C-alpha positions in Angstrom: 66.2 112.3 117.7 66.4 108.5 117.8 65.3 106.5 120.8 68.1 104.4 122.3 69.9 104.0 119.0 67.2 102.2 117.1 68.4 101.7 113.5 64.9 102.3 112.0 64.6 105.8 113.2 68.2 107.0 112.6 68.9 108.7 109.2 70.9 106.4 106.9 74.7 106.7 107.2 76.2 108.3 104.1 79.1 106.4 102.5 82.5 107.5 101.1 84.2 106.7 97.8 86.4 104.2 99.6 83.3 102.3 100.7 82.0 102.2 97.1 85.4 101.0 95.9 85.6 98.3 98.6 82.2 96.9 97.4 83.3 97.1 93.7 86.4 95.2 94.6 84.3 92.5 96.3 82.1 92.3 93.2 85.2 92.1 90.9 86.5 89.2 93.0 83.1 87.4 92.9 82.9 87.9 89.1 86.4 86.5 88.7 85.4 83.5 90.8 82.4 82.9 88.5 79.8 83.8 91.2 78.3 86.6 89.1 77.3 86.8 85.4 78.6 89.6 83.3 75.3 91.3 83.3 74.8 91.0 87.0 78.3 92.2 87.6 77.7 95.4 85.6 74.3 96.0 87.2 75.7 95.6 90.8 78.8 97.7 90.0 76.7 100.5 88.6 74.4 100.4 91.7 77.5 100.4 94.0 78.9 103.5 92.3 75.6 105.2 92.5 74.9 104.3 96.2 74.6 107.0 98.7 74.0 105.1 102.0 75.2 101.9 103.7 71.7 100.5 103.1 72.1 100.9 99.4 75.4 98.8 99.4 74.3 96.0 101.7 72.0 94.1 99.2 74.7 94.2 96.5 76.9 91.7 98.4 74.5 90.1 100.8 74.3 86.9 98.7 78.1 86.6 98.3 80.4 84.8 100.7 82.5 87.0 102.9 86.1 87.5 101.7 88.5 85.0 103.2 91.6 86.2 105.0 94.8 85.7 103.0 96.9 82.7 104.1 100.0 83.9 105.8 103.3 82.9 104.1 105.5 80.8 106.3 109.1 81.6 105.9 112.1 79.7 107.1 113.7 81.3 110.2 117.1 80.7 108.6 116.2 82.5 105.3 118.4 85.5 106.1 121.4 83.4 107.0 121.1 81.3 103.8 120.7 84.5 101.7 123.8 85.9 103.4 125.9 82.8 102.6 124.8 82.6 98.9 125.0 86.4 98.3 128.6 86.3 99.6 129.4 83.4 97.3 127.8 85.1 94.2 129.6 88.3 94.9 132.9 86.5 95.1 132.0 84.7 91.8 131.3 88.0 90.0 134.6 89.5 91.3 136.8 86.6 90.5 135.2 86.2 87.0 135.7 89.9 86.3 139.4 89.6 87.3 139.8 86.5 85.2 138.2 88.1 82.2 140.5 91.2 82.5 143.5 88.9 82.6 142.3 87.1 79.5 141.7 90.3 77.6 145.0 91.9 78.6 147.2 88.9 78.3 148.8 87.4 75.1 148.2 83.9 76.3 145.0 82.2 77.4 145.3 81.4 81.1 143.2 78.5 82.4 140.0 79.2 84.3 141.5 79.6 87.7 138.4 80.9 89.5 137.0 77.4 89.4 139.2 76.5 92.3 138.2 79.1 94.9 134.6 79.1 93.6 134.4 75.3 93.8 135.8 75.1 97.2 133.7 77.9 98.7 130.6 76.7 96.8 131.1 73.2 98.4 131.4 74.8 101.8 128.3 76.9 101.2 126.4 73.7 100.2 127.5 71.9 103.3 126.5 74.9 105.5 123.1 75.1 103.7 122.4 71.5 104.3 123.5 71.8 107.9 121.2 74.8 108.5 118.2 73.0 106.8 118.7 69.9 108.9 119.3 71.8 112.1 117.5 70.6 115.2 115.5 73.8 115.3 113.4 72.6 112.4 112.3 69.4 114.1 108.6 69.3 114.8 107.6 69.7 118.4 104.6 68.1 120.1 101.8 70.2 121.5 102.8 71.6 124.8 106.4 72.2 123.6 107.8 68.8 124.5 109.6 66.6 122.0 108.9 62.9 121.5 111.5 60.5 122.8 112.7 59.7 119.2 113.1 63.4 118.4 115.1 64.0 121.6 117.4 61.1 120.6 117.7 62.4 117.0 118.7 65.9 118.4 121.3 64.3 120.7 122.8 62.2 117.9 123.0 65.3 115.6 124.7 67.3 118.3 127.3 64.6 118.8 127.9 64.3 115.1 128.8 68.0 114.9 
């Protein structure tokens, strides 16, 4: 038995296929970034696939930088509302164009393109609503501590009065 958990006296910890694959993925990333030559990549990958313990894997990536955490994607809080507005408009456009196309096919005369009126009007309203959402007071930057600067407070007040 080992004394007080000393690493030198404990038997080496065996690794799983997932551990080998994780190291191979790190090596592939390093190779893609140009940190390893082709020959070195193949040697290290073969060694990783043949490794049996954690101690066999450590030297394969010890001279490589640790993988960086992915940068989170910042999405607009109004994304769903904008999607709802424009999906409704696109659905109406498909429906009205289908009706117009059926009337053109079944009619002896060529009626004018009447869907332009409702689509144009609702499209203009959707554009106005989109601009209003994008310029809303919620998107103004706040100062550290949650307070707004004096100019930002006046801008918000002016925008509220303009509505």
